[in-house]
C-alpha positions in Angstrom: 246.1 35.8 12.4 243.4 33.3 11.3 241.9 31.0 13.8 243.1 27.3 13.5 240.1 25.9 15.2 237.5 24.6 12.8 234.1 23.7 14.3 233.1 20.1 13.8 230.0 19.1 11.9 227.3 17.4 14.0 228.4 14.0 12.5 232.0 14.7 13.4 231.0 15.8 16.9 229.0 12.6 17.4 231.8 10.4 16.2 234.3 12.1 18.5 232.0 11.9 21.5 231.5 8.2 20.9 235.3 7.7 20.6 235.8 9.6 23.9 233.2 7.5 25.8 234.8 4.2 24.6 238.6 5.0 25.1 240.7 2.3 26.6 241.5 2.4 30.2 245.1 3.7 29.7 243.9 6.5 27.4 241.4 7.6 30.1 244.3 7.7 32.7 246.3 9.9 30.4 243.4 12.2 29.9 242.9 12.4 33.6 246.6 13.3 34.0 246.2 15.9 31.1 243.2 17.4 32.9 245.1 17.6 36.2 248.0 19.4 34.6 245.6 21.8 32.8 243.8 22.7 36.0 247.1 23.5 37.7 248.0 25.7 34.7 244.8 27.6 35.2 242.4 25.9 32.8 238.8 25.3 33.5 238.5 22.2 35.7 237.9 19.0 33.8 239.2 20.3 30.5 242.2 19.0 28.7 245.1 21.2 27.7 244.0 20.9 24.2 240.4 21.8 24.8 241.4 24.8 26.9 243.7 26.0 24.1 240.9 25.6 21.5 238.5 27.5 23.7 241.1 30.3 24.2 241.8 30.4 20.4 238.1 31.1 19.7 237.1 33.4 22.5 240.1 35.1 24.2 242.2 38.1 23.1 245.6 39.0 24.1 248.2 36.5 25.3 245.8 33.8 26.1 244.2 34.0 22.6 247.6 34.0 21.0 248.6 31.0 23.1 245.4 29.1 22.2 245.9 29.8 18.5 249.5 28.8 18.5 248.9 25.6 20.6 246.0 24.7 18.3 248.1 25.1 15.2 250.9 23.0 16.7 248.5 20.2 17.7 247.0 20.3 14.2 250.3 19.1 12.9 249.6 15.8 14.7 245.8 15.6 14.2 243.6 17.7 12.1 241.0 19.7 14.2 242.6 18.5 17.4 241.3 21.2 19.7 237.6 20.9 18.4 237.8 17.1 18.8 239.3 17.5 22.3 236.3 19.8 23.2 233.8 17.3 21.9 235.6 14.5 23.9 235.7 16.5 27.1 231.9 17.4 26.7 231.0 13.7 26.1 233.0 12.6 29.2 231.2 15.3 31.3 227.8 14.2 30.0 228.6 10.5 30.8 229.7 11.4 34.4 226.5 13.4 34.8 224.4 10.4 33.6 226.1 8.1 36.1 225.5 10.5 39.0 221.9 11.0 38.0 221.2 7.3 37.6 222.7 6.6 41.1 219.5 7.9 42.6 221.3 10.3 45.0 220.8 13.4 42.8 217.2 14.4 42.1 216.5 16.4 39.1 213.3 18.3 38.4 
């Protein structure tokens, strides 16, 4: 079974990261709910269901890999390369949160 997750180009990744950073408030709330459900389902904390499925499709074997590939194919029906875009969006939001924390002056980096 071929993998339905197509890596994004650097330009596509940058565009998706910019989109994720500037999502409207309601979309950010929906993403937060998505991440909460994913965490309860056993995904890596702060990843969406879509991103977790994409990661599983690429790196896991057995049932989890099958689930990831199947879910990624399903999501591709609604948006092409959905899992890869979700991964890029999750990464951008994590980077933004890290920048906010570092700029607070409470966290010191070497």
